[in-house]
ZAMARGU-4260 file (C-alpha; in steps of 0.2 Angstrom, whole numbers, plus 5000, padded with zeros to 4 digits):
<rodrens>
0) 5000/5000/5000 | 5007/5017/4995 | 5001/5034/5001 | 4991/5044/4989 | 4998/5060/4981
5) 4995/5076/4991 | 4986/5091/4985 | 4998/5106/4981 | 4992/5118/4995 | 5005/5131/4991
10) 4997/5138/4975 | 4989/5155/4977 | 4970/5155/4975 | 4961/5168/4965 | 4952/5182/4974
15) 4936/5188/4966 | 4933/5206/4966 | 4919/5211/4978 | 4906/5224/4971 | 4893/5225/4985
20) 4875/5226/4980 | 4859/5225/4991 | 4841/5224/4990 | 4826/5222/5002 | 4814/5207/5000
25) 4801/5204/5013 | 4809/5217/5024 | 4825/5208/5024 | 4841/5216/5017 | 4850/5204/5005
30) 4869/5207/5001 | 4878/5200/4986 | 4896/5205/4984 | 4897/5194/4969 | 4882/5198/4959
35) 4893/5205/4945 | 4898/5187/4940 | 4881/5185/4932 | 4883/5191/4914 | 4869/5203/4909
40) 4870/5194/4892 | 4869/5176/4899 | 4856/5171/4885 | 4869/5176/4872 | 4882/5166/4881
45) 4871/5150/4880 | 4872/5151/4861 | 4890/5158/4860 | 4902/5156/4874 | 4913/5169/4866
50) 4900/5182/4872 | 4905/5180/4890 | 4912/5197/4896 | 4931/5198/4898 | 4932/5201/4917
55) 4921/5186/4921 | 4931/5175/4909 | 4947/5181/4917 | 4940/5175/4934 | 4935/5158/4928
60) 4951/5155/4919 | 4961/5160/4934 | 4950/5147/4944 | 4954/5134/4931 | 4973/5138/4933
65) 4972/5137/4952 | 4963/5120/4952 | 4975/5113/4939 | 4990/5119/4950 | 4982/5111/4966
70) 4978/5095/4958 | 4995/5094/4948 | 5002/5080/4960 | 4986/5069/4956 | 4989/5070/4937
75) 4998/5053/4936 | 4984/5045/4946 | 4971/5054/4935 | 4980/5046/4920 | 4979/5029/4928
80) 4961/5030/4933 | 4956/5035/4915 | 4966/5021/4908 | 4957/5009/4920 | 4940/5015/4916
85) 4943/5015/4898 | 4948/4997/4899 | 4931/4993/4906 | 4922/5000/4890 | 4919/4989/4875
90) 4925/5001/4862 | 4915/4994/4848 | 4899/4992/4858 | 4882/4991/4850 | 4864/4992/4856
95) 4852/4977/4854 | 4843/4981/4838 | 4825/4987/4839 | 4813/4980/4825 | 4801/4991/4816
100) 4793/4985/4800 | 4806/4979/4787 | 4821/4986/4797 | 4830/4985/4814 | 4837/5001/4821
105) 4851/5003/4833 | 4866/5013/4839 | 4884/5008/4840 | 4901/5014/4842 | 4917/5012/4832
110) 4932/5005/4841 | 4940/5021/4848 | 4925/5032/4843 | 4919/5046/4854 | 4901/5047/4847
115) 4887/5036/4842 | 4883/5029/4825 | 4864/5028/4821 | 4862/5013/4810 | 4849/5001/4803
120) 4849/4985/4794 | 4836/4974/4786 | 4825/4965/4799 | 4829/4948/4792 | 4848/4951/4790
125) 4859/4960/4778 | 4870/4975/4776 | 4871/4989/4788 | 4868/5007/4784 | 4875/5020/4794
130) 4862/5034/4795 | 4871/5047/4805 | 4889/5046/4809 | 4892/5055/4825 | 4911/5053/4824
135) 4912/5062/4808 | 4900/5076/4813 | 4908/5079/4830 | 4926/5077/4825 | 4929/5096/4824
140) 4918/5102/4838 | 4922/5105/4856 | 4905/5099/4861 | 4894/5087/4851 | 4878/5079/4858
145) 4866/5068/4847 | 4849/5070/4854 | 4834/5060/4848 | 4833/5051/4831 | 4816/5046/4824
150) 4813/5038/4807 | 4797/5042/4798 | 4784/5028/4797 | 4788/5025/4778 | 4806/5023/4783
155) 4811/5037/4770 | 4817/5050/4782 | 4826/5052/4799 | 4823/5067/4810 | 4839/5068/4821
160) 4844/5082/4833 | 4860/5089/4839 | 4867/5101/4851 | 4884/5108/4848 | 4886/5120/4862
165) 4880/5111/4878 | 4866/5123/4880 | 4852/5111/4875 | 4847/5121/4860 | 4844/5106/4848
170) 4843/5108/4829 | 4832/5095/4821 | 4839/5089/4805 | 4829/5079/4792 | 4839/5067/4783
175) 4834/5059/4766 | 4838/5041/4769 | 4839/5037/4751 | 4853/5049/4748 | 4860/5051/4765
180) 4859/5070/4764 | 4850/5082/4776 | 4837/5092/4767 | 4830/5103/4781 | 4835/5110/4798
185) 4823/5116/4812 | 4832/5127/4825 | 4830/5131/4844 | 4820/5115/4848 | 4819/5103/4863
190) 4826/5089/4851 | 4811/5077/4848 | 4801/5075/4832 | 4785/5065/4831 | 4780/5060/4814
195) 4763/5060/4807 | 4756/5043/4800 | 4758/5049/4782 | 4777/5053/4784 | 4774/5071/4777
200) 4775/5081/4793 | 4781/5080/4811 | 4778/5089/4827 | 4791/5097/4838 | 4793/5108/4853
205) 4802/5125/4851 | 4811/5134/4865 | 4807/5152/4869 | 4820/5166/4872 | 4822/5161/4890
210) 4825/5143/4885 | 4808/5137/4890 | 4799/5123/4880 | 4783/5132/4877 | 4776/5129/4859
215) 4772/5114/4849 | 4773/5116/4830 | 4769/5105/4815 | 4782/5106/4801 | 4778/5100/4783
220) 4792/5093/4773 | 4798/5104/4760 | 4793/5120/4768 | 4802/5133/4778 | 4802/5133/4797
225) 4794/5151/4797 | 4779/5143/4789 | 4777/5130/4803 | 4759/5129/4811 | 4758/5133/4829
230) 4748/5119/4837 | 4749/5123/4855 | 4757/5137/4866 | 4759/5137/4885 | 4757/5154/4892
235) 4761/5150/4910 | 4780/5150/4913 | 4779/5138/4927 | 4773/5124/4915 | 4784/5116/4902
240) 4779/5107/4886 | 4785/5090/4881 | 4781/5078/4866 | 4778/5060/4866 | 4769/5046/4857
245) 4758/5032/4862 | 4765/5014/4860 | 4751/5011/4848 | 4758/5024/4836 | 4741/5032/4834
250) 4743/5048/4844 | 4756/5061/4848 | 4755/5067/4866 | 4757/5085/4871 | 4763/5083/4889
255) 4761/5100/4899 | 4768/5098/4916 | 4776/5107/4931 | 4783/5099/4947 | 4765/5097/4954
260) 4754/5091/4940 | 4751/5087/4922 | 4739/5092/4908 | 4739/5081/4892 | 4733/5082/4875
265) 4731/5069/4861 | 4735/5073/4843 | 4728/5060/4830 | 4743/5056/4819 | 4732/5050/4805
270) 4723/5067/4803 | 4733/5079/4793 | 4727/5095/4802 | 4722/5087/4819 | 4719/5098/4833
275) 4725/5094/4851 | 4712/5085/4861 | 4712/5089/4880 | 4711/5073/4891 | 4709/5082/4908
280) 4712/5100/4913 | 4726/5104/4925 | 4722/5105/4944 | 4734/5106/4959 | 4742/5090/4962
285) 4734/5080/4948 | 4747/5069/4939 | 4744/5057/4925 | 4751/5049/4909 | 4742/5039/4896
290) 4743/5025/4884 | 4731/5021/4870 | 4723/5004/4867 | 4709/5002/4854 | 4694/5013/4859
295) 4701/5018/4876 | 4715/5025/4886 | 4725/5017/4900 | 4730/5030/4913 | 4743/5030/4926
300) 4737/5043/4939 | 4737/5049/4957 | 4719/5055/4955 | 4707/5050/4970 | 4721/5051/4983
305) 4731/5037/4975 | 4747/5044/4982 | 4758/5029/4975 | 4747/5029/4959 | 4734/5018/4951
310) 4730/5013/4933 | 4713/5017/4926 | 4704/5016/4909 | 4692/5028/4900 | 4684/5027/4883
315) 4691/5039/4869 | 4674/5047/4868 | 4674/5052/4887 | 4692/5057/4892 | 4689/5067/4908
320) 4694/5061/4925 | 4676/5058/4930 | 4675/5043/4919 | 4692/5035/4924 | 4689/5018/4931
325) 4701/5007/4941 | 4711/4993/4932 | 4725/4992/4945 | 4719/5000/4961 | 4730/5010/4972
330) 4740/5001/4985 | 4749/5012/4998 | 4768/5008/4998 | 4768/5000/4981 | 4772/5014/4969
335) 4768/5011/4950 | 4783/5020/4941 | 4780/5016/4923 | 4767/5009/4911 | 4768/5002/4894
340) 4753/4995/4884 | 4754/4983/4869 | 4740/4975/4859 | 4738/4960/4871 | 4747/4965/4886
345) 4749/4979/4899 | 4765/4980/4908 | 4769/4991/4923 | 4785/4994/4933 | 4782/4996/4951
350) 4793/4998/4967 | 4790/4992/4984 | 4802/4994/4999 | 4814/5002/4988 | 4815/4987/4975
355) 4807/4986/4958 | 4798/4973/4949 | 4789/4971/4932 | 4771/4965/4932 | 4763/4959/4916
360) 4744/4958/4913 | 4735/4949/4899 | 4722/4962/4894 | 4709/4950/4889 | 4710/4939/4905
365) 4717/4951/4917 | 4729/4937/4923 | 4745/4944/4930 | 4763/4938/4933 | 4779/4947/4938
370) 4797/4947/4935 | 4809/4951/4950 | 4826/4947/4956 | 4834/4941/4972 | 4849/4953/4976
375) 4848/4965/4990 | 4849/4980/4979 | 4847/4981/4960 | 4840/4991/4946 | 4826/4986/4934
380) 4820/4995/4919 | 4809/4994/4903 | 4818/4995/4886 | 4810/5004/4872 | 4800/4994/4859
385) 4794/5002/4843 | 4780/4990/4838 | 4763/4988/4846 | 4757/4971/4840 | 4770/4961/4849
390) 4772/4948/4863 | 4790/4954/4866 | 4795/4964/4881 | 4812/4970/4882 | 4819/4975/4900
395) 4836/4978/4908 | 4843/4973/4924 | 4859/4977/4934 | 4865/4978/4952 | 4880/4987/4960
400) 4890/4971/4957 | 4881/4964/4941 | 4884/4973/4924 | 4869/4977/4914 | 4859/4963/4906
405) 4846/4966/4892 | 4833/4952/4890 | 4819/4949/4878 | 4804/4941/4887 | 4790/4932/4878
410) 4775/4938/4888 | 4765/4923/4882 | 4777/4908/4886 | 4785/4918/4900 | 4802/4914/4894
415) 4817/4925/4893 | 4832/4927/4881 | 4848/4936/4886 | 4851/4948/4872 | 4866/4957/4879
420) 4877/4957/4894 | 4888/4973/4897 | 4905/4967/4893 | 4920/4973/4904 | 4935/4970/4893
425) 4948/4971/4907 | 4938/4958/4917 | 4926/4958/4931 | 4922/4945/4944 | 4906/4946/4953
430) 4913/4936/4967 | 4926/4949/4971 | 4913/4962/4977 | 4898/4963/4989 | 4883/4974/4988
435) 4871/4976/5003 | 4857/4987/5008 | 4856/4994/5025 | 4846/5007/5034 | 4851/5022/5044
440) 4839/5030/5056 | 4835/5048/5053 | 4832/5062/5066 | 4813/5059/5066 | 4815/5040/5066
445) 4813/5037/5047 | 4823/5022/5040 | 4834/5029/5026 | 4840/5015/5014 | 4858/5015/5010
450) 4865/5004/4995 | 4883/4998/4998 | 4897/4992/4986 | 4914/4986/4992 | 4927/4973/4988
455) 4926/4957/4997 | 4944/4960/5003 | 4939/4977/5011 | 4939/4976/5030 | 4924/4985/5038
460) 4933/4989/5054 | 4932/5008/5053 | 4947/5011/5043 | 4940/5011/5025 | 4937/5027/5016
465) 4920/5030/5009 | 4912/5039/4994 | 4895/5044/4999 | 4883/5049/4984 | 4866/5058/4987
470) 4853/5067/4977 | 4836/5069/4985 | 4825/5080/4974 | 4811/5080/4961 | 4805/5063/4965
475) 4820/5055/4957 | 4824/5038/4964 | 4843/5035/4964 | 4847/5018/4955 | 4857/5005/4963
480) 4863/4999/4946 | 4880/4995/4940 | 4893/5008/4935 | 4909/5001/4930 | 4919/5017/4934
485) 4915/5014/4953 | 4926/4999/4953 | 4942/5010/4952 | 4937/5017/4969 | 4931/5001/4976
490) 4947/4992/4970 | 4957/5005/4980 | 4948/5000/4996 | 4934/5013/4996 | 4916/5008/5000
495) 4904/5016/4988 | 4888/5021/4996 | 4872/5028/4989 | 4860/5037/5002 | 4842/5035/4996
500) 4837/5051/5005 | 4820/5060/5006 | 4816/5070/4991 | 4817/5055/4979 | 4803/5042/4977
505) 4814/5027/4983 | 4802/5022/4996 | 4786/5029/4987 | 4778/5046/4984 | 4778/5051/5002
510) 4797/5049/5002 | 4797/5064/4989 | 4784/5074/4998 | 4794/5073/5014 | 4809/5080/5006
515) 4802/5095/4997 | 4795/5113/5001 | 4793/5114/5020 | 4801/5097/5022 | 4816/5101/5012
520) 4828/5100/5027 | 4824/5082/5029 | 4835/5079/5013 | 4850/5086/5021 | 4848/5079/5039
525) 4845/5062/5031 | 4861/5063/5022 | 4870/5068/5038 | 4862/5054/5047 | 4868/5041/5034
530) 4886/5047/5036 | 4885/5046/5055 | 4877/5029/5054 | 4891/5022/5042 | 4903/5029/5055
535) 4894/5021/5070 | 4893/5004/5061 | 4912/5005/5057 | 4909/5004/5039 | 4920/5020/5038
540) 4927/5033/5051 | 4925/5051/5055 | 4935/5061/5042 | 4936/5047/5030 | 4920/5051/5020
545) 4920/5060/5003 | 4903/5066/4999 | 4897/5068/4981 | 4882/5075/4972 | 4877/5085/4956
550) 4864/5098/4952 | 4851/5097/4965 | 4863/5085/4973 | 4875/5099/4973 | 4863/5109/4983
555) 4864/5094/4995 | 4883/5096/4995 | 4882/5114/4999 | 4869/5112/5013 | 4879/5098/5022
560) 4895/5108/5020 | 4887/5122/5030 | 4878/5111/5042 | 4891/5097/5046 | 4908/5101/5038
565) 4918/5091/5050 | 4910/5075/5045 | 4919/5075/5028 | 4936/5074/5021 | 4931/5081/5005
570) 4915/5086/4995 | 4913/5085/4976 | 4899/5096/4970 | 4895/5094/4951 | 4885/5108/4943
575) 4879/5113/4960 | 4862/5122/4963 | 4869/5133/4977 | 4863/5151/4974 | 4846/5145/4978
580) 4838/5160/4985 | 4844/5172/4971 | 4839/5160/4958 | 4821/5156/4964 | 4818/5175/4967
585) 4822/5178/4948 | 4807/5173/4938 | 4816/5177/4921 | 4828/5162/4923 | 4824/5147/4912
590) 4819/5135/4926 | 4814/5146/4940 | 4794/5147/4938 | 4793/5128/4938 | 4804/5127/4953
595) 4792/5136/4964 | 4782/5120/4967 | 4798/5111/4972 | 4805/5124/4984 | 4792/5137/4986
600) 4789/5154/4979 | 4800/5166/4989 | 4793/5181/4979 | 4775/5179/4985 | 4777/5169/5001
605) 4787/5176/5015 | 4788/5159/5024 | 4795/5151/5008 | 4808/5165/5007 | 4813/5162/5025
610) 4814/5143/5023 | 4825/5144/5007 | 4836/5158/5015 | 4838/5146/5030 | 4847/5132/5019
615) 4853/5141/5003 | 4871/5136/5003 | 4877/5153/4996 | 4867/5162/5009 | 4873/5152/5023
620) 4892/5152/5021 | 4899/5156/5037 | 4916/5159/5047 | 4921/5141/5049 | 4933/5128/5043
625) 4927/5119/5027 | 4932/5102/5020 | 4942/5102/5003 | 4930/5104/4989 | 4930/5101/4971
630) 4916/5111/4962 | 4913/5107/4943 | 4903/5119/4932 | 4898/5121/4913 | 4899/5138/4905
635) 4884/5135/4894 | 4873/5126/4907 | 4855/5132/4906 | 4849/5122/4921 | 4862/5128/4934
640) 4870/5143/4927 | 4889/5145/4928 | 4888/5160/4940 | 4880/5150/4954 | 4896/5139/4958
645) 4907/5153/4953 | 4900/5165/4966 | 4899/5151/4979 | 4917/5147/4978 | 4922/5165/4979
650) 4911/5168/4995 | 4918/5151/5003 | 4935/5157/5001 | 4932/5174/5008 | 4923/5168/5024
655) 4931/5151/5028 | 4943/5151/5043 | 4952/5135/5038 | 4952/5119/5029 | 4950/5118/5010
660) 4956/5120/4997 | 4941/5125/4987 | 4943/5121/4968 | 4932/5127/4954 | 4934/5118/4937
665) 4923/5125/4923 | 4921/5116/4907 | 4921/5131/4894 | 4914/5120/4880 | 4899/5111/4889
670) 4884/5113/4899 | 4874/5103/4912 | 4880/5086/4907 | 4898/5090/4905 | 4909/5083/4891
675) 4900/5075/4877 | 4912/5062/4871 | 4911/5045/4880 | 4930/5045/4883 | 4931/5064/4886
680) 4919/5061/4900 | 4931/5050/4909 | 4943/5064/4911 | 4930/5072/4923 | 4927/5056/4932
685) 4946/5053/4934 | 4947/5071/4941 | 4934/5068/4954 | 4940/5051/4959 | 4958/5057/4960
690) 4952/5072/4971 | 4943/5060/4982 | 4958/5049/4985 | 4969/5064/4988 | 4957/5070/5002
695) 4958/5053/5012 | 4975/5052/5019 | 4977/5033/5020 | 4968/5029/5003 | 4979/5017/4993
700) 4984/5020/4975 | 4990/5009/4962
</rodrens>
């Protein structure tokens, strides 16, 4: 065992200029000495990073240079980590083909390629056609992200989208598959195209000037974008618009939603000038999604106090909630997560006690059977199928020790065929690792699930370093699935732990409600309780934990850094939502209006203002020692704008009395998701892992 490289603590940290501003909200004076870091032309920066003002760019560049200097001793470790992680990637990997009519569609990678190739081949076998070559298109671009790719029903055209800034403004290109050339381009979209049944037009969502998806258009092939027909426009900035399609292929779905409810419309794809048909008008707290089957809809909904959701049905002639009749009644504690409907079968994914299972119902007889697995913690999901009249179900399974497996399941014979197992070229033995699920007791007595992964050779005697991941927001349940990159930490003696804290739906809908709005602090105290439980159980020790979270999980990192800084040897905050109060007070920002239902509206509600002010990481930085922190940001991020982490780092350095260092690494060519290439992404992971290892004094290295 050798000691890890030390951080270079003699480098001089940048000092951001302070330009004090103040304002009064609800009788409280708010001070912000770093408000100048927010560029007044931020919308322009999203589309062209070169538009960033010179003084702000100079600060960010200085921060990057400082982070590079402090992390310089870890560079050999970063190189080794990246090589290990790349060695676990099957470089010429391919999806399982999805059949539709005469073709099978799939994505694959070239050996050494950064980006996907979108391909098809004859269903019965034959030569492959590369429809979109991501490597060729992205070769000269600093950022290149392929979005959706949807072929027309007649298989003559492909609508494929791309974002080349990281700002999530997608251009939809229409490719003539006979010639392989793009014949049209639709700009400033959300990225998804839903084709009409006659293949002559498609529907898409356009973003407004504030990057909000608000309008649905119909585009006719052969016409200019300016001629596109406006089909739907959402006026309320708190409600966003998405497009989907029923499994039957008969309808497009306009899904208008906020963090508290949904309002859906059907568009008949067989009618050339179809008008949106409202299913059920929005009302506070009402959530629903739909699938089409013959002369009716199946509806997954929380209507009628079905907290963990129920499945209902209604005739197409009478869509409103009053006619919704139970098919699968609500059962408290068993949350229905997803629904798919085929010609003969209805399939639901549900989660109980934190573990998922798939339940298959024969529609004609209502006979049900289920698919589940025996590991203590695992992930299960439904894969996409393009056809409706099929007895084939495709699903995926993995655990923290088991690489992903994709199965085709015959819903009639109840037999499964393994279609793909994630290949780890450098080798992986399940017997060398252990996965467990334990429970920590929160401050109010709730049992918080914790998923663990560690090497069988790791001693749980209080000496092991531990990487603790958390999120806890928006009802997102954190998967306990396989991530090959984690093995680089586990092989070095780390325990990898996932805290399934409140704010997600890991234990049902109440787990989400108990971690939002007035209950938000539960998310933070749950995470702290998990850390302390892991110490008390001698799975790790005080000062041996590195915490990790991104986006809303970055808010979690900022909150626990203020509340319990001594618990952690280090904190990794990826695109962290940390300037919460200022952001949620600004209704002009892209995501703010929908966020009021997640956090509260501090503009109108003084109680919400005080509550957010009590935990907002930026507003609660204080004169205390802070652990070492690595903060990652994206310049063109429309979700967590670059100035949030930049301001936070500046304020931390100005107030902290010891500890650190505080490092900020901003990707100047990317947004919320970081680098776009599959190998480029490993640079960021290697940076994070090397930092974590350097934070823990006795962590071994190779």
